[in-house]
VOBA-1610 file (N, C-alpha, C; in pm, whole numbers, padded with zeros to 5 digits, always signed):
BEGIN
Met+00084-00820+05564Met+00207-00728+05516Met+00195-00672+05380Lys+00194-00540+05366Lys+00190-00489+05208Lys+00330-00417+05186Gly+00331-00442+05059Gly+00458-00433+05001Gly+00468-00240+04965Arg+00620-00214+04962Arg+00655-00093+04977Arg+00615-00013+04852Lys+00545+00117+04842Lys+00487+00173+04703Lys+00624+00219+04651Met+00603+00199+04509Met+00705+00255+04409Met+00667+00254+04262Arg+00683+00346+04190Arg+00640+00360+04056Arg+00744+00410+03976Arg+00769+00338+03837Arg+00885+00371+03773Arg+00839+00383+03610Lys+00849+00491+03532Lys+00773+00516+03413Lys+00902+00429+03296Ser+00808+00352+03220Ser+00920+00338+03106Ser+00973+00426+03018Ser+01089+00422+02986Ser+01165+00533+02884Ser+01094+00544+02771Ser+01026+00422+02705Ser+00949+00450+02552Ser+00806+00443+02552Ser+00739+00447+02674Ser+00592+00446+02683Ser+00536+00524+02813Lys+00444+00586+02807Lys+00393+00678+02902Lys+00271+00587+03018Lys+00284+00447+02967Lys+00206+00372+03040Lys+00303+00336+03203Val+00259+00337+03298Val+00307+00318+03441Val+00292+00169+03452Ile+00438+00100+03460Ile+00434-00046+03466Ile+00439-00092+03624Cys+00353-00161+03699Cys+00365-00161+03853Cys+00302-00306+03877Trp+00401-00365+03960Trp+00361-00470+03979Trp+00412-00469+04185Ser+00336-00546+04217Ser+00329-00533+04402Ser+00354-00648+04447Phe+00409-00664+04550Phe+00430-00791+04632Phe+00347-00790+04787Ala+00254-00859+04783Ala+00194-00872+04915Ala+00234-00900+05028Gly+00377-00967+05033Gly+00406-01030+05146Gly+00419-01167+05148Ala+00549-01236+05208Ala+00572-01346+05247Ala+00504-01427+05367Leu+00420-01508+05352Leu+00347-01569+05462Leu+00436-01628+05544Val+00515-01557+05627Val+00611-01638+05716Val+00591-01568+05866Pro+00497-01614+05944Pro+00467-01551+06068Pro+00578-01498+06167His+00678-01597+06146His+00773-01573+06242His+00897-01464+06188Leu+00873-01421+06034Leu+00938-01336+05996Leu+00862-01217+05932Ser+00747-01187+05982Ser+00647-01105+05939Ser+00681-00980+05908Gly+00818-00924+06003Gly+00865-00779+05938Gly+00968-00775+05843Thr+00959-00888+05798Thr+01086-00885+05663Thr+00972-00856+05518Thr+01060-00781+05465Thr+00994-00727+05319Thr+01067-00788+05211Thr+00996-00797+05102Thr+01070-00862+04982Thr+01169-00750+04944Ala+01274-00814+04835Ala+01404-00764+04808Ala+01376-00767+04644Val+01366-00677+04547Val+01363-00695+04417Val+01488-00599+04353Ser+01543-00661+04269Ser+01663-00607+04211Ser+01607-00490+04108Ala+01663-00358+04157Ala+01646-00268+04032Ala+01748-00301+03914Leu+01685-00323+03814Leu+01785-00360+03686Leu+01824-00262+03605Ala+01902-00207+03541Ala+01976-00120+03473Ala+02018-00136+03318Val+02066-00060+03262Val+02117-00073+03114Val+02243-00040+03117Gln+02280-00142+03014Gln+02430-00128+02959Gln+02466-00176+02811Arg+02541-00120+02734Arg+02562-00146+02621Arg+02673-00222+02606His+02695-00326+02535His+02795-00437+02526His+02851-00463+02382Gly+02975-00513+02363Gly+03043-00530+02234Gly+02948-00661+02184Leu+02925-00753+02230Leu+02832-00847+02158Leu+02702-00818+02170Ile+02645-00689+02227Ile+02528-00665+02257Ile+02468-00534+02137Ser+02347-00573+02084Ser+02347-00460+01966Ser+02287-00338+02027Arg+02193-00350+02146Arg+02126-00265+02226Arg+02066-00301+02323Ala+02056-00236+02441Ala+01990-00248+02537Ala+01896-00177+02592Asp+01796-00225+02676Asp+01669-00122+02749Asp+01671-00125+02873Ala+01578-00023+02922Ala+01574-00009+03060Ala+01487-00133+03124Ile+01505-00210+03232Ile+01414-00308+03304Ile+01328-00223+03381Glu+01199-00262+03394Glu+01109-00253+03459Glu+01075-00315+03575Ser+01140-00307+03721Ser+01106-00383+03820Ser+01056-00338+03944Pro+00949-00263+03932Pro+00911-00183+04070Pro+00812-00279+04146Leu+00798-00213+04299Leu+00706-00289+04405Leu+00611-00207+04410Gly+00495-00255+04502Gly+00341-00251+04514Gly+00286-00085+04497Ser+00174-00102+04476Ser+00093+00016+04445Ser-00048-00019+04482Asp-00109+00082+04554Asp-00251+00078+04578Asp-00337+00177+04479Asp-00360+00146+04375Asp-00426+00191+04292Asp-00574+00188+04337Pro-00657+00271+04348Pro-00805+00278+04370Pro-00875+00195+04251Thr-00820+00227+04105Thr-00885+00179+04014Thr-00883+00000+03980Arg-00811-00052+04073Arg-00781-00197+04043Arg-00935-00273+04085Asn-00994-00217+04192Asn-01114-00292+04256Asn-01212-00262+04178Glu-01236-00126+04098Glu-01327-00084+03981Glu-01316-00169+03868Leu-01195-00192+03817Leu-01171-00324+03731Leu-01203-00424+03732Lys-01176-00493+03846Lys-01209-00619+03887Lys-01369-00636+03909Gln-01419-00544+03956Gln-01568-00544+03948Gln-01650-00545+03824Asn-01584-00480+03707Asn-01642-00452+03597Asn-01593-00560+03508Arg-01583-00698+03536Arg-01497-00808+03450Arg-01652-00845+03375Pro-01639-00877+03239Pro-01757-00900+03159Pro-01833-00994+03209Trp-01796-01108+03268Trp-01889-01223+03336Trp-01931-01177+03488Ser-01931-01068+03517Ser-01976-01018+03662Ser-02046-00892+03654Ala-02059-00818+03521Ala-02144-00683+03488Ala-02230-00725+03383Pro-02362-00767+03445Pro-02496-00758+03339Pro-02494-00638+03258Asn-02516-00659+03139Asn-02525-00530+03059Asn-02594-00621+02925Ala-02673-00499+02849Ala-02726-00539+02736Ala-02631-00564+02638Leu-02510-00505+02643Leu-02394-00491+02535Leu-02333-00615+02505Ser-02267-00636+02425Ser-02202-00778+02386Ser-02099-00787+02477Glu-02037-00937+02540Glu-01932-00963+02601Glu-01809-00911+02523Asp-01776-00903+02400Asp-01673-00846+02352Asp-01655-00728+02362Tyr-01747-00642+02394Tyr-01715-00474+02421Tyr-01681-00466+02540Tyr-01723-00543+02660Tyr-01659-00547+02774Tyr-01506-00620+02789Arg-01493-00701+02705Arg-01358-00750+02705Arg-01265-00645+02630Arg-01296-00588+02533Arg-01216-00470+02489Arg-01196-00372+02566Lys-01297-00330+02650Lys-01300-00222+02750Lys-01213-00254+02850Tyr-01228-00379+02911Tyr-01177-00404+03047Tyr-01058-00470+03035Leu-01045-00586+02946Leu-00948-00671+02985Leu-00842-00635+02925Pro-00718-00660+02956Pro-00588-00622+02906Pro-00558-00737+02794Pro-00435-00716+02686Pro-00413-00768+02621Pro-00368-00901+02673Glu-00308-00993+02585Glu-00296-01155+02615Glu-00153-01098+02620His-00092-01187+02735His+00042-01189+02727His+00109-01324+02793Thr+00234-01326+02776Thr+00328-01463+02819Thr+00361-01400+02958Leu+00333-01493+03044Leu+00359-01495+03175Leu+00482-01613+03208Arg+00622-01588+03232Arg+00696-01670+03231Arg+00759-01671+03410Val+00756-01796+03465Val+00787-01790+03617Val+00899-01891+03622Cys+00980-01877+03706Cys+01110-01933+03723Cys+01099-01952+03865Asn+01153-02076+03898Asn+01164-02136+04040Asn+01306-02125+04084Ala+01374-02053+04141Ala+01503-02004+04210Ala+01519-02020+04335Tyr+01373-02065+04403Tyr+01421-02087+04542Tyr+01481-02208+04590Pro+01579-02223+04694Pro+01638-02372+04673Pro+01601-02442+04760Tyr+01509-02566+04736Tyr+01412-02612+04831Tyr+01389-02749+04757Thr+01377-02878+04814Thr+01383-02997+04737Thr+01221-03022+04699Lys+01118-02934+04769Lys+00990-02979+04711Lys+00960-02872+04620Pro+00846-02901+04506Pro+00837-02781+04395Pro+00757-02693+04456Met+00696-02578+04352Met+00630-02471+04414Met+00502-02502+04302Asn+00407-02483+04403Asn+00249-02512+04334Asn+00215-02337+04322Leu+00157-02322+04190Leu+00105-02181+04126Leu-00044-02176+04150Tyr-00083-02085+04184Tyr-00218-02044+04181Tyr-00242-01901+04131Leu-00375-01889+04055Leu-00384-01755+04011Leu-00517-01723+04070Asn-00535-01620+04158Asn-00622-01577+04245Asn-00694-01710+04301Asp-00638-01789+04387Asp-00672-01939+04417Asp-00718-02015+04312Val-00698-02018+04181Val-00752-02117+04107Val-00617-02172+04056Asp-00589-02310+04036Asp-00485-02383+04031Asp-00432-02332+03908Leu-00300-02287+03883Leu-00246-02249+03751Leu-00163-02343+03706Phe-00064-02402+03802Phe+00045-02503+03769Phe+00088-02577+03911Gly+00110-02692+03899Gly+00165-02775+04005Gly+00280-02854+03988Gly+00377-02842+04068Gly+00514-02895+04076Gly+00596-02837+03991Leu+00620-02704+04021Leu+00744-02647+03941Leu+00869-02648+04000Glu+00947-02757+03954Glu+01065-02793+04036Glu+01175-02648+04033Tyr+01255-02685+04138Tyr+01361-02580+04175Tyr+01456-02574+04034Lys+01471-02477+03967Lys+01565-02460+03857Lys+01510-02481+03746Asp+01351-02500+03744Asp+01262-02498+03641Asp+01186-02350+03606Cys+01147-02333+03469Cys+01070-02220+03461Cys+00971-02287+03358Val+00857-02179+03351Val+00740-02247+03269Val+00663-02134+03206Asp+00640-02104+03085Asp+00555-01987+03035Asp+00395-02032+03015Phe+00338-01944+03045Phe+00191-01938+03015Phe+00161-01834+02927Val+00166-01892+02799Val+00119-01800+02673Val-00040-01783+02672Asp-00046-01640+02642Asp-00174-01593+02580Asp-00276-01606+02735Leu-00208-01566+02817Leu-00250-01525+02961Leu-00339-01394+02973Lys-00466-01388+03010Lys-00483-01276+03043Lys-00503-01247+03163Leu-00457-01134+03210Leu-00417-01085+03362Leu-00458-00947+03372Leu-00541-00928+03476Leu-00597-00807+03545Leu-00518-00749+03645Pro-00511-00577+03664Pro-00475-00564+03752Pro-00543-00600+03885Gly-00448-00599+04008Gly-00483-00676+04122Gly-00486-00844+04127Asp-00480-00911+04040Asp-00454-01049+04037Asp-00366-01073+04128Asn-00367-01216+04184Asn-00237-01233+04267Asn-00216-01362+04211Ile-00083-01390+04226Ile-00008-01495+04191Ile+00052-01579+04336Arg-00009-01685+04347Arg+00032-01747+04486Arg+00123-01857+04488Phe+00216-01866+04567Phe+00311-01984+04568Phe+00298-02056+04703Lys+00267-02189+04684Lys+00242-02290+04765Lys+00336-02404+04746Thr+00402-02439+04891Thr+00452-02573+04872Thr+00440-02670+04983Glu+00504-02798+04999Glu+00464-02890+05051Glu+00585-02882+05174Val+00515-02895+05318Val+00587-02876+05424Val+00543-02977+05532Asp+00595-03096+05559Asp+00561-03177+05666Asp+00424-03262+05625His+00436-03264+05471His+00328-03346+05401His+00207-03279+05421His+00187-03136+05433His+00093-03047+05417His+00132-02921+05329Glu+00028-02881+05247Glu+00051-02764+05164Glu+00031-02614+05226Arg+00175-02547+05233Arg+00151-02442+05300Arg+00188-02304+05193Gly+00167-02208+05248Gly+00159-02052+05170Gly+00314-02044+05188Ala+00402-02010+05057Ala+00522-01932+05066Ala+00497-01799+05037Gly+00417-01751+04943Gly+00436-01619+04887Gly+00334-01574+04830Ile+00294-01451+04796Ile+00212-01367+04697Ile+00266-01282+04631Phe+00238-01258+04504Phe+00252-01169+04433Phe+00141-01101+04332Glu+00149-00969+04379Glu-00004-00878+04337Glu+00058-00818+04195Ile-00009-00834+04092Ile-00003-00750+03977Ile-00083-00585+03984Ala-00023-00507+03972Ala-00064-00390+03995Ala-00112-00321+03894Asp-00068-00342+03770Asp-00075-00280+03622Asp-00020-00365+03539Ile-00102-00373+03401Ile-00059-00453+03309Ile-00024-00351+03159Pro+00110-00374+03111Pro+00135-00322+02982Pro+00051-00359+02873Asp+00010-00255+02794Asp-00071-00276+02669Asp-00037-00348+02569Asp+00072-00339+02557Asp+00146-00417+02425Asp+00136-00572+02455Glu+00060-00611+02327Glu+00024-00784+02359Glu+00171-00847+02347Ala+00294-00794+02261Ala+00421-00887+02254Ala+00488-00903+02375Thr+00459-00862+02496Thr+00519-00838+02600Thr+00535-00986+02665Thr+00651-00997+02740Thr+00651-01128+02812Thr+00693-01090+02950Leu+00615-01124+03057Leu+00610-01084+03209Leu+00721-01190+03276Leu+00817-01173+03297Leu+00907-01250+03405Leu+00875-01242+03534Leu+00868-01381+03630Leu+00881-01374+03771Leu+00964-01452+03824Val+01046-01440+03906Val+01124-01530+03961Val+01116-01525+04094Val+01074-01639+04157Val+01093-01666+04297Val+01206-01695+04337Thr+01243-01649+04469Thr+01372-01695+04529Thr+01353-01681+04672Arg+01496-01679+04742Arg+01498-01666+04892Arg+01541-01567+04901His+01486-01473+05034His+01527-01363+05084His+01659-01357+05124Gly+01729-01435+05186Gly+01859-01425+05226Gly+01895-01589+05275Arg+02002-01588+05328Arg+02072-01708+05370Arg+02030-01732+05516Ser+02015-01631+05578Ser+01946-01653+05750Ser+01793-01665+05737Ser+01727-01621+05630Ser+01574-01610+05615Ser+01496-01729+05515Asn+01419-01778+05555Asn+01359-01883+05485Asn+01221-01798+05354Ala+01213-01673+05400Ala+01133-01578+05362Ala+01132-01590+05176Val+01039-01574+05106Val+01072-01569+04967Val+01062-01424+04924Ala+01130-01389+04802Ala+01166-01261+04742Ala+01116-01293+04593Phe+01098-01176+04516Phe+01073-01212+04371Phe+01151-01120+04328Gln+01209-01123+04206Gln+01248-01041+04092Gln+01156-01031+03981Ser+01145-00943+03902Ser+01068-00902+03772Ser+01083-00862+03677His+01046-00869+03555His+01099-00756+03456His+00985-00784+03335Val+00959-00676+03239Val+00877-00687+03151Val+00953-00669+03033Phe+00971-00780+02928Phe+01043-00767+02814Phe+00951-00724+02724Lys+00978-00604+02649Lys+00933-00556+02542Lys+00982-00598+02413Ala+00883-00578+02300Ala+00878-00649+02184Ala+00996-00620+02116Ser+01071-00706+02066Ser+01198-00646+02004Ser+01214-00743+01896Lys+01286-00747+01769Lys+01332-00828+01680Lys+01469-00881+01715Asp+01535-00827+01805Asp+01656-00904+01872Asp+01631-00985+01965Ala+01729-01100+02005Ala+01735-01171+02121Ala+01743-01084+02245Gln+01666-01103+02370Gln+01700-01049+02479Gln+01721-01116+02563Val+01836-01089+02677Val+01840-01152+02783Val+01862-01108+02908Ala+01785-01151+03016Ala+01791-01069+03138Ala+01889-01160+03209Val+01966-01113+03290Val+02049-01192+03374Val+02035-01151+03538Leu+01980-01226+03630Leu+01955-01212+03751Leu+02045-01301+03830Asp+02096-01249+03933Asp+02176-01316+04048Asp+02072-01361+04183Thr+02030-01486+04209Thr+01940-01523+04300Thr+02027-01616+04410Phe+02185-01645+04368Phe+02265-01674+04461Phe+02307-01656+04596Gln+02269-01718+04698Gln+02293-01685+04829Gln+02464-01731+04863Gly+02530-01645+04907Gly+02677-01676+04952Gly+02779-01583+04865Leu+02886-01679+04842Leu+02995-01612+04797Leu+03075-01703+04698Ser+03151-01685+04598Ser+03193-01778+04515Ser+03324-01836+04576Pro+03377-01964+04530Pro+03481-02042+04606Pro+03577-01952+04613Ser+03619-01849+04550Ser+03748-01776+04592Ser+03721-01672+04653Gly+03575-01663+04715Gly+03534-01544+04817Gly+03492-01425+04746Glu+03486-01414+04610Glu+03466-01291+04515Glu+03304-01324+04463Ala+03272-01200+04411Ala+03119-01197+04371Ala+03126-01283+04225Gly+03052-01388+04204Gly+03050-01466+04073Gly+02983-01370+03967Arg+03033-01386+03857Arg+03003-01317+03697Arg+02972-01432+03623Val+02879-01358+03522Val+02876-01454+03382Val+02940-01391+03264Glu+02978-01468+03212Glu+03051-01404+03073Glu+02990-01471+02977Ile+03003-01403+02837Ile+02937-01476+02695Ile+03057-01446+02608Met+03053-01542+02537Met+03163-01518+02393Met+03058-01626+02292His+03111-01611+02171His+03101-01689+02066His+03144-01820+02075Glu+03060-01933+02020Glu+03094-02069+02081Glu+03228-02110+01996Gly+03299-02157+02051Gly+03438-02183+02018Gly+03553-02079+02015Ala+03521-01948+02054Ala+03593-01858+02029Ala+03691-01857+02142Ser+03710-01957+02245Ser+03788-01962+02337Ser+03917-02022+02288Lys+03870-02125+02166Lys+03995-02193+02125Lys+04084-02100+02011Thr+04043-02007+02010Thr+04105-01892+01900Thr+04197-01769+01991Pro+04290-01727+01900Pro+04367-01628+02006Pro+04296-01496+02025His+04175-01487+01926His+04120-01359+01920His+03969-01370+02006Gly+03958-01503+02081Gly+03844-01514+02169Gly+03809-01454+02281Arg+03744-01355+02304Arg+03765-01278+02432Arg+03623-01266+02496Pro+03573-01317+02580Pro+03455-01313+02652Pro+03419-01178+02715Glu+03281-01151+02710Glu+03262-01012+02770Glu+03164-01083+02914Thr+03186-00953+02978Thr+03079-00979+03093Thr+02960-00935+03083Leu+02850-01014+03125Leu+02720-00995+03140Leu+02695-00948+03285Pro+02685-00830+03320Pro+02666-00810+03471Pro+02509-00831+03521Phe+02503-00860+03656Phe+02392-00940+03723Phe+02291-00779+03718Gly+02158-00839+03717Gly+02054-00714+03710Gly+02053-00632+03604Arg+02057-00681+03484Arg+02081-00606+03366Arg+02012-00693+03222Val+01938-00636+03124Val+01916-00677+03034Val+01960-00638+02900Asn+02007-00713+02781Asn+02064-00667+02694Asn+01995-00750+02565Arg+02047-00673+02455Arg+01976-00738+02304Arg+02113-00801+02257Ile+02092-00920+02214Ile+02190-00999+02156Ile+02137-01022+02022Asn+02270-01012+01947Asn+02273-01054+01811Asn+02222-01226+01797Ala+02155-01275+01692Ala+02150-01424+01671Ala+02280-01484+01646Gly+02269-01579+01707Gly+02400-01681+01690Gly+02404-01768+01787Val+02504-01860+01788Val+02556-01956+01901Val+02676-01910+01987Tyr+02621-01913+02099Tyr+02733-01842+02215Tyr+02746-01936+02322Asp+02837-01917+02407Asp+02885-02010+02530Asp+02869-01909+02639Leu+02784-01952+02731Leu+02768-01869+02853Leu+02858-01932+02983Ile+02939-01870+03035Ile+03031-01929+03117Ile+02996-01822+03283Leu+02975-01931+03376Leu+02961-01866+03501Leu+03082-01899+03606Asp+03174-01763+03608Asp+03269-01762+03684Asp+03381-01834+03643Asp+03472-01788+03580Asp+03574-01884+03494Asp+03678-01948+03592Arg+03651-01966+03713Arg+03723-02016+03826Arg+03658-02159+03863Leu+03526-02139+03793Leu+03430-02292+03797Leu+03448-02340+03680Met+03502-02320+03577Met+03497-02419+03446Met+03540-02525+03462Gly+03432-02645+03431Gly+03530-02752+03429Gly+03516-02818+03587Thr+03466-02743+03676Thr+03422-02831+03824Thr+03300-02797+03870Ala+03219-02718+03828Ala+03093-02700+03880Ala+02993-02739+03797Asp+02881-02809+03838Asp+02774-02872+03737Asp+02705-02735+03666Asn+02674-02728+03545Asn+02620-02643+03444Asn+02692-02508+03440Ala+02836-02491+03495Ala+02909-02358+03481Ala+02896-02325+03350Val+02902-02399+03223Val+02943-02346+03095Val+02791-02402+03034Arg+02732-02310+02969Arg+02575-02342+02899Arg+02604-02272+02749Glu+02573-02380+02625Glu+02540-02336+02529Glu+02414-02263+02525Phe+02428-02149+02442Phe+02330-02063+02430Phe+02313-02013+02299Ile+02171-02096+02225Ile+02114-02075+02110Ile+02040-01940+02109Ala+02071-01836+02078Ala+01995-01698+02094Ala+01922-01657+01941Leu+01792-01675+01907Leu+01713-01664+01831Leu+01646-01512+01827Pro+01633-01444+01694Pro+01581-01344+01701Pro+01441-01311+01740Gly+01414-01193+01814Gly+01286-01203+01876Gly+01260-01274+01986His+01334-01367+02025His+01305-01441+02164His+01368-01362+02303Asp+01298-01415+02392Asp+01328-01340+02543Asp+01362-01485+02601Tyr+01474-01446+02684Tyr+01572-01532+02766Tyr+01609-01471+02901Val+01597-01588+02986Val+01665-01540+03124Val+01755-01655+03177Val+01872-01581+03201Val+01947-01634+03287Val+02008-01634+03445Leu+01978-01712+03510Leu+01990-01721+03637Leu+02114-01788+03725Arg+02181-01707+03825Arg+02260-01776+03873Arg+02196-01813+04021Val+02198-01953+04043Val+02108-02008+04147Val+02188-02084+04256Gly+02132-02116+04374Gly+02223-02213+04473Gly+02225-02126+04609Ile+02293-02159+04711Ile+02292-02131+04823Ile+02384-02195+04922Glu+02467-02103+04999Glu+02557-02164+05079Glu+02477-02206+05198Asp+02520-02303+05295Asp+02436-02324+05426Asp+02546-02242+05486Glu+02441-02188+05586Glu+02498-02079+05720Glu+02569-02206+05825Pro+02661-02132+05895Pro+02735-02236+05998Pro+02637-02286+06111Glu+02669-02387+06147Glu+02565-02461+06253Glu+02528-02369+06354Ala+02598-02300+06402Ala+02545-02196+06521Ala+02435-02105+06459Asn+02430-02073+06317Asn+02339-01982+06301Asn+02227-02058+06222Asp+02241-02203+06200Asp+02127-02297+06124Asp+02012-02250+06149Gly+01898-02230+06058Gly+01769-02246+06101Gly+01711-02365+06069Pro+01580-02433+06072Pro+01543-02553+06107Pro+01555-02610+05940Gln+01597-02739+05972Gln+01607-02833+05851Gln+01489-02851+05782Glu+01512-02892+05668Glu+01420-02955+05576Glu+01341-03077+05661Gly+01202-03085+05684Gly+01143-03171+05740Gly+01123-03180+05888Val+01186-03054+05974Val+01204-03045+06099Val+01154-02897+06094Ser+01042-02874+06171Ser+00998-02750+06204Ser+01025-02707+06349Glu+01109-02615+06387Glu+01145-02595+06518Glu+00964-02479+06594Leu+00907-02456+06468Leu+00776-02382+06506Leu+00661-02410+06464Gly+00672-02554+06469Gly+00551-02665+06394Gly+00512-02601+06295Asp+00389-02597+06268Asp+00330-02597+06168Asp+00326-02431+06095Lys+00387-02354+06190Lys+00391-02216+06132Lys+00515-02176+06060Asn+00615-02250+06043Asn+00710-02254+05974Asn+00671-02294+05834Pro+00661-02200+05743Pro+00603-02242+05572Pro+00725-02333+05496Val+00808-02242+05493Val+00920-02341+05403Val+01068-02353+05485Pro+01099-02479+05565Pro+01201-02460+05629Pro+01313-02526+05569Gly+01441-02507+05609Gly+01546-02584+05514Gly+01685-02490+05489Asp+01782-02530+05543Asp+01887-02446+05515Asp+01997-02488+05464Ala+01960-02652+05366Ala+02054-02728+05332Ala+02132-02653+05225Ser+02258-02690+05161Ser+02326-02641+05076Ser+02292-02695+04940Phe+02273-02563+04849Phe+02271-02594+04694Phe+02377-02559+04605Pro+02429-02616+04525Pro+02545-02582+04454Pro+02499-02460+04352Glu+02631-02375+04344Glu+02587-02286+04269Glu+02617-02310+04102Glu+02498-02251+04049Glu+02498-02316+03915Glu+02432-02198+03803Leu+02432-02222+03669Leu+02370-02139+03584Leu+02290-02201+03512Val+02145-02158+03514Val+02007-02186+03483Val+01981-02093+03334Leu+01958-02148+03205Leu+01944-02073+03091Leu+01811-02118+03036Phe+01696-02015+03023Phe+01571-02065+02982Phe+01519-01954+02882Pro+01444-01997+02790Pro+01431-02135+02727Pro+01552-02186+02661Leu+01566-02307+02641Leu+01678-02381+02519Leu+01626-02399+02393Ser+01665-02317+02308Ser+01614-02297+02157Ser+01685-02396+02077Asp+01630-02435+01988Asp+01682-02536+01872Asp+01751-02446+01769Pro+01894-02507+01760Pro+01935-02449+01663Pro+01965-02458+01513Thr+01842-02574+01493Thr+01804-02580+01356Thr+01746-02434+01277Arg+01676-02365+01412Arg+01581-02250+01360Arg+01648-02098+01362Leu+01797-02147+01364Leu+01885-02020+01340Leu+01892-01999+01194Val+01861-01915+01141Val+01828-01911+00977Val+01985-01832+00942Gly+02070-01888+00837Gly+02203-01853+00818Gly+02292-01895+00904Tyr+02262-01970+00986Tyr+02393-01995+01088Tyr+02396-02153+01090Arg+02529-02172+01112Arg+02575-02326+01138Arg+02651-02351+01256Arg+02691-02467+01315Arg+02759-02455+01442Arg+02891-02384+01414Gly+02933-02316+01538Gly+03062-02229+01516Gly+03026-02072+01447Gly+02899-02044+01416Gly+02854-01934+01367Gly+02865-01909+01227Met+02907-02005+01162Met+02942-01988+00998Met+02816-01983+00920Pro+02783-01904+00829Pro+02673-01850+00755Pro+02645-01959+00662Asp+02547-02018+00610Asp+02528-02125+00535Asp+02570-02113+00382Ser+02578-01963+00364Ser+02621-01941+00223Ser+02805-01963+00226Ile+02832-01946+00299Ile+03002-01965+00294Ile+02997-02116+00306Phe+02949-02190+00399Phe+02942-02299+00392Phe+02941-02397+00258Trp+02833-02344+00208Trp+02783-02429+00071Trp+02915-02376-00052Phe+02955-02238-00032Phe+03066-02215-00137Phe+03167-02261-00086Leu+03215-02333+00029Leu+03346-02384+00052Leu+03305-02542+00001Leu+03211-02587+00031Leu+03176-02732+00005Leu+03192-02731-00155Cys+03121-02631-00228Cys+03139-02648-00400Cys+03283-02636-00455Ala+03338-02557-00386Ala+03478-02514-00449Ala+03579-02658-00405Phe+03535-02734-00275Phe+03592-02838-00248Phe+03570-02982-00337Cys+03467-02958-00392Cys+03424-03074-00487Cys+03476-03038-00620Phe+03489-02926-00657Phe+03537-02888-00776Phe+03671-02888-00803Leu+03759-02880-00661Leu+03885-02918-00687Leu+03918-03101-00693Val+03848-03152-00608Val+03860-03295-00618Val+03834-03342-00778Val+03732-03275-00840Val+03717-03352-00977Val+03826-03299-01071Tyr+03890-03172-01044Tyr+03979-03106-01124Tyr+04121-03198-01120Val+04149-03228-00975Val+04257-03324-00946Val+04269-03437-01008Gly+04134-03518-00997Gly+04120-03645-01040Gly+04134-03641-01189Tyr+04048-03536-01278Tyr+04075-03544-01416Tyr+04221-03518-01454Thr+04304-03438-01380Thr+04446-03416-01439Thr+04549-03506-01416His+04503-03607-01274His+04623-03717-01221His+04560-03855-01249Gly+04439-03847-01248Gly+04400-03990-01248Gly+04385-04042-01368Gly+04371-04000-01486Gly+04356-04050-01614Gly+04319-03959-01750Lys+04301-03984-01861Lys+04309-03927-01961Lys+04151-03929-02020Met+04114-03814-02057Met+03957-03790-02124Met+03998-03737-02262Thr+03964-03849-02358Thr+03965-03799-02492Thr+03847-03805-02595Thr+03813-03728-02646Thr+03702-03728-02757Thr+03775-03784-02896Ala+03679-03863-02925Ala+03726-03934-03068Ala+03591-03943-03143Ala+03615-03884-03296Ala+03492-03897-03389Ala+03523-04016-03474Gly+03394-04061-03547Gly+03393-04168-03622Gly+03454-04292-03574Gly+03430-04327-03445Gly+03442-04460-03413Gly+03592-04483-03372Ala+03668-04380-03327Ala+03800-04384-03291Ala+03812-04436-03163Ala+03905-04508-03136Ala+03939-04565-03003Ala+03946-04456-02872Gly+03898-04474-02791Gly+03917-04350-02661Gly+03915-04440-02505Arg+03977-04365-02422Arg+03954-04423-02285Arg+03877-04344-02224Val+03793-04419-02153Val+03696-04361-02052Val+03755-04321-01902Phe+03729-04203-01859Phe+03832-04162-01733Phe+03766-04251-01640Thr+03869-04279-01551Thr+03827-04364-01403Thr+03956-04298-01293Pro+03906-04297-01185Pro+03991-04263-01078Pro+04107-04328-01070Arg+04204-04299-01005Arg+04320-04359-00981Arg+04314-04494-00909Gly+04365-04590-00973Gly+04374-04731-00901Gly+04265-04796-00923Ser+04165-04774-01023Ser+04101-04845-01103Ser+04110-04879-01215Ala+04061-04983-01263Ala+04085-05037-01382Ala+04008-04961-01499Ala+04090-04943-01601Ala+04074-04856-01742Ala+03946-04956-01799Val+03844-04878-01856Val+03732-04928-01952Val+03764-04891-02082Glu+03790-05001-02149Glu+03840-04974-02330Glu+03688-04939-02370Gly+03682-04875-02493Gly+03555-04875-02567Gly+03598-04784-02680Thr+03462-04787-02738Thr+03482-04711-02895Thr+03401-04573-02865Ala+03426-04446-02919Ala+03366-04340-02901Ala+03312-04324-03043Thr+03145-04336-03047Thr+03098-04319-03191Thr+03019-04170-03177Ala+03025-04112-03290Ala+02947-03993-03313Ala+02837-03966-03297
//
């Protein structure tokens, strides 16, 4: 099954970025195509800037096969290997893969049938740094079913951005509540000096109130002040966030009741983040599909299981707050912190000198009293010039 054709151009580049989905390997759902969210742009109060997201589907580019055939290790020529690498190989990128498919077994990743990573658990993400990818490369997902490894889906890369600083995001999720087929959501992070956050909704079902869930962001501890106002981060959008410490809240009706409903978000400048709403509500028994470990279609059912998984918020990566330059807990700059600390120390010394004892200077051996804090024994002595 081939993906539908679609191309979109980046607003800041003439390069067409196009990824394609080769199809979920689900025999009894072979007519089902994957769904990829088209992510848009929004400016936000806490957001310094937002860029368009590229999330296209497949392309049958005839030059892909030519590029694959002209790889330096397969094209004999008297010229150096570096020449071919510069001419045919794309820049190195970071590939970030997140597993948002609700299933108890992990996903195994393969790049063109070569083992890339084994055991990517549900709700986990992994970064592949300095990865060289070519148009036409396939990222295959496989998982364990009835003690056998079965194919779950294939994601085909149709084109590669030229910028080396880009991060390619790929999220594997479930096609729907009534379907076990996989779906993909993708995004290309462009280089930015600000923190970028892509917010994706992979949850299958409704929030407990029956309304669609949402993700809100606020400065850490802002809810404890009268001026603390959370702002909504709409799903399917990417935003640029100023560096700082924030709280991410999944649907305020879930605060304090759901696992991972509130997450601390350390936003570092120049870093790319992904926020996922994950989980699935089980279908009613009459509509239930095959349960985990039970296959009504025998080995033909690749990824069984309709078990419920709670609605949660996933954030990746989790940054180290000590790397935030000029910030402390609560968002206070270091300069203000040290100023207040020095002012406090000066006040303590001043109060001690004025209320705790006398300090006199005596010349020629006059008797003097050495200052001691209140409540301490005075030390008598003689001051000498």
